[in-house]
ZAMARGU-4260 file (C-alpha; in steps of 0.2 Angstrom, whole numbers, plus 5000, padded with zeros to 4 digits):
<rodrens>
0) 5285/5165/5039 | 5272/5151/5035 | 5278/5133/5037 | 5274/5117/5028 | 5265/5110/5043
5) 5254/5126/5044 | 5249/5125/5026 | 5246/5105/5028 | 5235/5109/5043 | 5225/5124/5033
10) 5222/5113/5018 | 5216/5098/5030 | 5204/5110/5039 | 5196/5115/5022 | 5195/5098/5017
15) 5186/5093/5033 | 5175/5107/5032 | 5170/5101/5014 | 5168/5083/5019 | 5155/5089/5034
20) 5145/5103/5023 | 5146/5093/5006 | 5131/5082/5011 | 5121/5097/5017 | 5123/5106/5002
25) 5120/5091/4989 | 5103/5085/4997 | 5086/5090/5000 | 5074/5084/5011 | 5057/5077/5005
30) 5043/5072/5015 | 5027/5065/5012 | 5010/5067/5022 | 4996/5055/5019 | 4977/5059/5019
35) 4962/5050/5014 | 4944/5055/5008 | 4927/5046/5011 | 4927/5026/5007 | 4910/5020/5006
40) 4903/5004/5015 | 4920/5004/5025 | 4922/5006/5043 | 4940/5003/5044 | 4951/5001/5027
45) 4970/4995/5034 | 4983/4998/5021 | 5003/4994/5025 | 5011/5008/5015 | 5030/5002/5011
50) 5043/5012/5000 | 5043/5027/4995 | 5052/5035/4978 | 5054/5050/4968 | 5059/5051/4950
55) 5073/5062/4942 | 5069/5073/4930 | 5075/5068/4910 | 5078/5051/4916 | 5069/5036/4908
60) 5052/5029/4918 | 5061/5012/4923 | 5077/5021/4929 | 5080/5038/4939 | 5069/5031/4954
65) 5078/5037/4971 | 5072/5029/4986 | 5066/5041/5000 | 5059/5028/5012 | 5059/5010/5015
70) 5050/5012/5031 | 5034/5002/5034 | 5017/5008/5041 | 5001/5003/5042 | 4987/5018/5042
75) 4969/5017/5044 | 4963/5026/5028 | 4945/5028/5035 | 4953/5038/5049 | 4964/5049/5039
80) 4948/5056/5031 | 4948/5070/5044 | 4967/5071/5048 | 4985/5067/5041 | 4999/5057/5045
85) 5018/5060/5039 | 5022/5041/5032 | 5039/5045/5024 | 5054/5057/5026 | 5071/5055/5018
90) 5085/5065/5009 | 5087/5066/4990 | 5099/5074/4978 | 5097/5091/4974 | 5087/5094/4958
95) 5072/5092/4948 | 5059/5077/4949 | 5043/5073/4940 | 5035/5059/4949 | 5033/5049/4965
100) 5030/5030/4968 | 5024/5021/4983 | 5020/5003/4988 | 5006/4996/4999 | 5000/4979/5002
105) 4992/4970/5016 | 4974/4977/5014 | 4960/4974/5027 | 4944/4979/5022 | 4931/4981/5039
110) 4912/4983/5037 | 4898/4980/5048 | 4910/4969/5060 | 4915/4958/5045 | 4935/4959/5041
115) 4939/4955/5023 | 4957/4954/5017 | 4959/4960/4998 | 4973/4959/4987 | 4979/4973/4981
120) 4975/4977/4962 | 4990/4989/4959 | 5004/4985/4973 | 5015/5001/4965 | 5005/5017/4964
125) 5014/5031/4953 | 5008/5048/4951 | 5017/5063/4940 | 5024/5077/4951 | 5034/5090/4946
130) 5046/5099/4961 | 5063/5103/4965 | 5073/5095/4979 | 5084/5111/4986 | 5098/5110/4998
135) 5093/5115/5017 | 5075/5115/5011 | 5062/5102/5015 | 5048/5098/5000 | 5031/5092/5008
140) 5020/5081/4995 | 5002/5078/5000 | 4997/5062/4995 | 4978/5057/4996 | 4977/5038/4995
145) 4957/5029/4993 | 4950/5016/4985 | 4937/5005/4983 | 4933/4985/4985 | 4928/4975/4970
150) 4925/4957/4967 | 4934/4952/4950 | 4931/4934/4945 | 4926/4929/4962 | 4942/4937/4969
155) 4941/4953/4981 | 4953/4966/4976 | 4957/4983/4983 | 4956/4996/4969 | 4968/5011/4975
160) 4968/5028/4970 | 4982/5041/4973 | 4984/5058/4969 | 4999/5070/4975 | 5002/5087/4976
165) 5016/5099/4982 | 5016/5110/4997 | 5033/5115/5001 | 5045/5117/4987 | 5047/5126/4972
170) 5042/5121/4955 | 5057/5115/4943
</rodrens>
C-alpha cells in the first residue's frame, strides 16, 4: 500500500523534473554569423557590434523585441569579406519571429595608412526575417554587414547596409 510520504516524494520528483526540463522545451537557440562584402577605398573597417535582438511575430514594431545577446565585439568588416564570425548566440522563447536588430558603433575606417573615426548614420540596424525558434534546435542567421564612408555637411559618416538570411531553422 502506498503511503502519503511516497506520494509526496513522487509528486516532488515530477515537479523537479518539470522545473529542470521546461526551460529546454520552452526556448530555442538563435545564433548570428557575421560576414561582409567588398568595401571600396578601405584597408580596414572596424565596427563595434553590440546588442542583438529578434522581434516576436504579431507584436507591434516598438514592442516584442527579445534580447539575444548584449556582448559587444569589434570586428574588421574588410577581413570578413572571405570569412565569417559568430558574433551572437542566445536563447529566446519558442515561437515565430519576423525581424532582427543589432547595434553598431565606434567605426574606424583605415585607408592608405590614414585612420578616420566615423559617426554612425544608423546605430541600430533592422531587417525583416521570418523564422521560428524551436525547442532543442538552433536557428542560424547569416548577417552581411557592409557600408561606405560619406561626408555630409563636413561630417564623416559610416553608412551601413545589412541583409540577413536564415540558414538553420524552419519558416513559421
